[in-house]
KOLMARZA-321320 format. One record per residue: x, y, z of N, C-alpha, C in turn. Coordinates in steps of 0.02 Angstrom, whole numbers, padded with zeros to 5 digits, always signed. Layout:
N
XYZXYZXYZ
...
END
This chain:
143
-02036+02350-01139-02032+02300-01086-02082+02246-01103
-02062+02184-01094-02104+02128-01113-02149+02109-01055
-02202+02073-01071-02250+02052-01020-02222+01996-00977
-02168+01964-01000-02139+01907-00964-02096+01930-00905
-02074+01992-00905-02031+02016-00851-02070+02021-00787
-02039+01999-00732-02073+02004-00667-02045+02065-00632
-02087+02099-00597-02064+02160-00563-02017+02143-00506
-01967+02185-00494-01921+02176-00439-01955+02197-00374
-01943+02160-00320-01974+02180-00257-01946+02247-00233
-01987+02287-00207-01968+02352-00183-01951+02347-00109
-01889+02361-00092-01869+02359-00021-01865+02429+00004
-01892+02437+00062-01891+02504+00093-01831+02509+00138
-01782+02547+00119-01724+02559+00161-01669+02508+00148
-01610+02519+00176-01554+02473+00167-01567+02407+00203
-01540+02353+00174-01549+02287+00205-01507+02284+00269
-01534+02253+00319-01499+02248+00383-01465+02180+00387
-01400+02181+00397-01361+02119+00402-01350+02103+00475
-01352+02039+00491-01339+02017+00559-01264+02018+00570
-01243+02046+00623-01172+02049+00639-01154+01995+00688
-01095+01965+00677-01070+01914+00724-01030+01949+00778
-01037+01924+00838-00998+01952+00892-00974+01896+00937
-00918+01908+00969-00887+01859+01014-00920+01862+01082
-00942+01804+01106-00971+01799+01173-00924+01757+01215
-00896+01784+01268-00849+01746+01309-00883+01686+01342
-00845+01632+01350-00872+01573+01383-00883+01587+01457
-00934+01556+01484-00950+01565+01555-00961+01497+01587
-00954+01494+01652-00970+01434+01690-00924+01376+01671
-00956+01317+01659-00918+01255+01644-00877+01262+01580
-00904+01296+01531-00867+01304+01468-00803+01343+01479
-00805+01395+01521-00746+01436+01535-00694+01394+01572
-00716+01353+01621-00670+01311+01658-00638+01258+01612
-00677+01230+01567-00651+01179+01521-00598+01209+01475
-00608+01271+01455-00558+01303+01412-00495+01321+01451
-00503+01342+01514-00446+01363+01554-00405+01303+01579
-00438+01248+01596-00405+01189+01623-00433+01127+01587
-00408+01113+01528-00436+01056+01491-00420+00990+01524
-00468+00945+01523-00459+00878+01550-00456+00831+01490
-00433+00772+01503-00430+00723+01450-00359+00717+01423
-00352+00677+01373-00284+00664+01348-00254+00726+01315
-00191+00735+01328-00155+00790+01297-00133+00766+01228
-00123+00812+01184-00101+00797+01117-00029+00773+01119
-00018+00714+01091+00050+00686+01088+00066+00668+01017
+00128+00676+00998+00151+00658+00932+00179+00587+00935
+00149+00543+00897+00172+00473+00897+00211+00460+00833
+00255+00412+00837+00291+00393+00777+00242+00359+00729
+00262+00354+00667+00218+00324+00617+00204+00251+00637
+00144+00227+00621+00127+00159+00639+00172+00110+00602
+00185+00054+00634+00226+00004+00601+00187-00026+00544
+00220-00033+00488+00186-00061+00430+00193-00137+00432
+00144-00169+00406+00145-00241+00404+00202-00264+00359
+00229-00321+00375+00284-00347+00335+00259-00361+00264
+00301-00345+00216+00283-00356+00147+00295-00430+00130
+00253-00459+00088+00262-00529+00071+00319-00540+00021
+00343-00602+00018+00391-00623-00031+00351-00647-00092
+00367-00620-00150+00330-00637-00211+00368-00692-00249
+00335-00748-00258+00363-00805-00296+00332-00806-00365
+00374-00812-00416+00348-00810-00484+00391-00851-00531
+00360-00872-00586+00395-00907-00639+00411-00979-00622
+00422-01018-00674+00443-01087-00664+00387-01135-00648
+00326-01114-00644+00270-01158-00629+00259-01166-00554
+00201-01192-00537+00183-01198-00466+00227-01247-00428
+00249-01301-00460+00291-01350-00426+00357-01317-00405
+00388-01279-00449+00450-01245-00432+00439-01193-00378
+00384-01155-00382+00369-01104-00332+00357-01136-00264
+00322-01193-00263+00309-01227-00199+00373-01253-00168
+00418-01280-00208+00481-01306-00180+00524-01248-00154
+00525-01193-00190+00562-01134-00167+00532-01107-00103
+00465-01104-00100+00432-01080-00039+00449-01124+00021
+00449-01190+00011+00467-01236+00067+00538-01223+00090
+00584-01215+00042+00654-01202+00061+00661-01136+00099
+00629-01084+00073+00635-01018+00105+00601-01016+00173
+00546-01052+00180+00509-01050+00244+00549-01083+00300
+00598-01124+00283+00641-01155+00334+00694-01107+00360
+00712-01056+00320+00765-01011+00341+00740-00941+00357
+00680-00923+00336+00653-00857+00348+00609-00858+00411
+00594-00800+00440+00551-00798+00500+00483-00832+00486
+00455-00860+00538+00391-00896+00530+00334-00849+00510
+00342-00784+00521+00289-00736+00503+00292-00715+00429
+00342-00739+00393+00350-00721+00322+00290-00747+00282
+00261-00702+00243+00206-00722+00200+00232-00728+00129
+00205-00777+00093+00225-00789+00024+00164-00781-00021
+00175-00749-00078+00122-00742-00128+00148-00768-00194
+00103-00793-00235+00121-00820-00300+00096-00774-00355
+00136-00768-00408+00115-00731-00468+00127-00776-00527
+00077-00781-00570+00082-00827-00627+00096-00793-00693
+00092-00728-00696+00102-00693-00760+00150-00634-00749
+00183-00615-00803+00231-00561-00800+00200-00496-00776
+00140-00480-00800+00107-00418-00779+00094-00418-00704
+00078-00476-00675+00067-00479-00603+00131-00463-00564
+00186-00490-00587+00251-00478-00554+00267-00404-00557
+00260-00374-00617+00276-00304-00625+00230-00260-00583
+00167-00279-00577+00119-00239-00539+00129-00246-00463
+00147-00305-00440+00149-00319-00368+00218-00315-00338
+00269-00307-00379+00338-00309-00353+00351-00253-00302
+00325-00194-00315+00338-00138-00269+00306-00148-00201
+00257-00192-00196+00224-00206-00132+00253-00267-00098
+00309-00292-00124+00340-00353-00097+00407-00337-00065
+00428-00380-00019+00493-00371+00013+00549-00398-00031
+00531-00447-00074+00580-00477-00119+00542-00516-00171
+00572-00524-00230+00543-00564-00283+00590-00623-00296
+00561-00683-00297+00600-00743-00311+00573-00773-00375
+00617-00778-00425+00598-00805-00490+00620-00878-00495
+00574-00921-00514+00590-00992-00522+00600-01011-00594
+00601-00963-00639+00610-00978-00710+00577-00923-00751
+00566-00937-00815+00538-00887-00859+00464-00874-00844
+00441-00816-00866+00372-00795-00857+00344-00775-00926
+00290-00805-00946+00258-00789-01010+00309-00789-01067
+00351-00841-01068+00404-00849-01120+00456-00794-01118
+00461-00756-01063+00513-00706-01055+00564-00736-01008
+00628-00739-01028+00679-00769-00985+00683-00733-00917
+00701-00771-00865+00706-00743-00798+00756-00686-00795
+00810-00690-00833+00860-00636-00834+00829-00570-00858
+00786-00574-00908+00752-00514-00933+00703-00486-00882
+00668-00531-00848+00621-00509-00795+00660-00474-00740
+00718-00502-00722+00760-00470-00670+00781-00400-00691
+00799-00392-00754+00820-00325-00778+00761-00276-00776
+00701-00299-00795+00642-00256-00792+00628-00234-00720
+00632-00282-00674+00619-00266-00604+00672-00219-00575
+00735-00229-00594+00788-00186-00570+00780-00115-00596
+00755-00108-00657+00743-00042-00685+00685-00006-00650
+00631-00043-00636+00572-00014-00604+00580-00004-00529
+00613-00051-00495+00621-00050-00422+00694-00063-00405
+00737-00012-00410+00809-00024-00401+00830-00051-00333
+00791-00039-00281+00811-00063-00214+00780-00130-00196
+00738-00158-00238+00703-00220-00224+00749-00280-00236
+00758-00323-00186+00798-00383-00197+00761-00432-00243
+00796-00456-00294+00768-00505-00341+00816-00564-00344
+00789-00624-00333+00830-00684-00331+00804-00731-00386
+00849-00766-00418+00829-00812-00471+00853-00882-00455
+00807-00930-00459+00823-01000-00454+00805-01030-00521
+00852-01065-00551+00837-01098-00615+00785-01151-00604
+00740-01157-00652+00685-01205-00647+00712-01277-00642
+00770-01290-00670+00797-01358-00669+00831-01373-00603
+00859-01323-00568+00896-01337-00507+00852-01339-00445
+00797-01301-00444+00756-01299-00383+00723-01365-00368
+00689-01399-00413+00659-01464-00396+00712-01517-00381
+00770-01514-00415+00823-01563-00402+00850-01556-00332
+00857-01494-00309+00884-01483-00241+00835-01509-00189
+00771-01503-00202+00721-01526-00155+00720-01602-00154
+00723-01635-00213+00719-01707-00216+00782-01739-00185
+00840-01705-00189+00901-01732-00159+00897-01732-00083
+00860-01685-00054+00854-01682+00019+00800-01729+00045
+00752-01744+00003+00694-01783+00027+00711-01855+00038
END
């Protein structure tokens, strides 16, 4: 036996463990358990989610602004619009949007290819394409 070993404490007799026992409620606590006051538990439907924004992308800011002006005249006044300037932004944010509106190509990727990517990733997401050449012309004809 080495000098580094410490001696074990010597316990006299078996260790006594504290036992848990049930104590019935008395007085106010017993009345509160028998006749609870306050709101009863109710099951509520899931909270309404905020409306998802319309994501505008491609075609440059001028095309996106003209498309936003056109859409804001026909969509509810509470509709929110967000802009995305790069393909990765559209792919990342599309699932959080109510619809994606493309005003032209993104990062030299044709709008048709972007539409196919979005349809593959989010099959139920509405995707609309406005050609970059037709959107500003339609706005200038009305102005």
